[in-house]
C-alpha positions as CSV (number, residue, x, y, z in Angstrom):
1,X,-17.0,21.9,-33.3
2,X,-15.9,24.0,-30.4
3,X,-17.8,27.1,-29.6
4,X,-15.9,30.1,-28.3
5,X,-18.2,32.8,-27.2
6,X,-17.0,36.2,-28.3
7,X,-17.2,39.3,-26.1
8,X,-18.9,42.4,-27.3
9,X,-19.0,45.9,-25.9
10,X,-22.4,45.1,-24.4
11,X,-21.1,42.2,-22.2
12,X,-20.6,43.3,-18.6
13,X,-18.0,42.2,-16.1
14,X,-20.8,40.3,-14.4
15,X,-21.4,38.3,-17.7
16,X,-17.7,37.3,-17.8
17,X,-17.7,36.2,-14.2
18,X,-20.9,34.2,-14.8
19,X,-19.0,32.4,-17.6
20,X,-16.3,31.4,-15.1
21,X,-19.1,30.3,-12.7
22,X,-20.6,28.2,-15.5
23,X,-17.3,26.5,-16.2
24,X,-16.9,25.6,-12.5
25,X,-20.5,24.4,-12.2
26,X,-20.3,22.4,-15.4
27,X,-17.2,20.4,-14.3
28,X,-18.2,20.5,-10.6
29,X,-14.7,21.6,-9.5
30,X,-13.4,24.8,-8.1
31,X,-9.8,26.0,-7.9
32,X,-8.8,27.4,-4.6
33,X,-5.6,29.2,-3.9
34,X,-3.8,29.4,-0.6
35,X,-0.5,31.2,-0.8
36,X,1.3,29.7,-3.7
37,X,-0.6,26.4,-3.6
38,X,-3.6,25.7,-5.8
39,X,-5.9,22.9,-5.1
40,X,-8.9,21.6,-7.0
41,X,-12.0,20.8,-4.8
42,X,-15.3,19.2,-5.7
43,X,-18.2,21.6,-5.5
44,X,-21.1,20.4,-3.4
45,X,-24.2,19.7,-5.4
46,X,-26.1,22.6,-3.8
47,X,-23.3,25.0,-4.8
48,X,-23.5,23.8,-8.4
49,X,-27.2,24.2,-8.4
50,X,-26.9,27.7,-6.9
51,X,-24.5,28.8,-9.6
52,X,-26.7,27.5,-12.4
53,X,-29.8,29.2,-10.8
54,X,-27.9,32.5,-10.5
55,X,-27.1,32.4,-14.2
56,X,-30.7,31.4,-15.1
57,X,-32.1,34.3,-13.0
58,X,-29.9,36.8,-14.7
59,X,-31.3,35.9,-18.1
60,X,-34.9,35.0,-17.2
61,X,-37.3,35.7,-20.1
62,X,-36.4,35.8,-23.8
63,X,-34.8,38.8,-25.3
64,X,-33.6,39.4,-28.8
65,X,-31.1,41.9,-27.3
66,X,-28.9,39.3,-25.7
67,X,-25.2,39.3,-26.8
68,X,-23.8,36.0,-28.1
69,X,-22.1,35.4,-24.7
70,X,-25.4,36.1,-22.9
71,X,-27.3,33.7,-25.2
72,X,-24.7,31.0,-24.6
73,X,-25.0,31.5,-20.8
74,X,-28.8,31.4,-20.9
75,X,-28.8,28.3,-23.2
76,X,-26.3,26.5,-21.1
77,X,-28.5,26.6,-18.0
78,X,-31.9,26.1,-19.7
79,X,-33.7,22.8,-19.2
80,X,-33.1,20.3,-22.0
81,X,-36.8,20.0,-22.8
82,X,-37.4,23.8,-23.0
83,X,-34.2,25.2,-24.5
84,X,-33.6,25.7,-28.2
85,X,-32.1,22.9,-30.2
86,X,-28.9,24.8,-30.6
87,X,-27.3,27.8,-28.9
88,X,-28.3,30.3,-31.6
89,X,-31.5,28.7,-32.8
90,X,-35.0,30.0,-32.0
91,X,-36.4,26.5,-32.6
92,X,-37.2,24.3,-29.5
93,X,-37.8,20.6,-29.4
94,X,-41.6,20.9,-29.0
95,X,-41.6,23.1,-32.1
């Protein structure tokens, strides 16, 4: 099943940009444009880590007030041993 996060009126422009950052960090490739040419470049590991840390910092701590997009972003960068078993679950593996 493919998950498509929906946007709500509570989502900010920053959240949407973080989703783009997450997409680049997940595949490790960034598109760069120079004039009319577009090239795909590999992201250095430290840049991938920095993007994931930026998203994690934005959603540090648990909050029931997160939008579906924000929950998706938070879940995507959480550690595999500490995150919930599914994006919209409250159950973690230790539970």
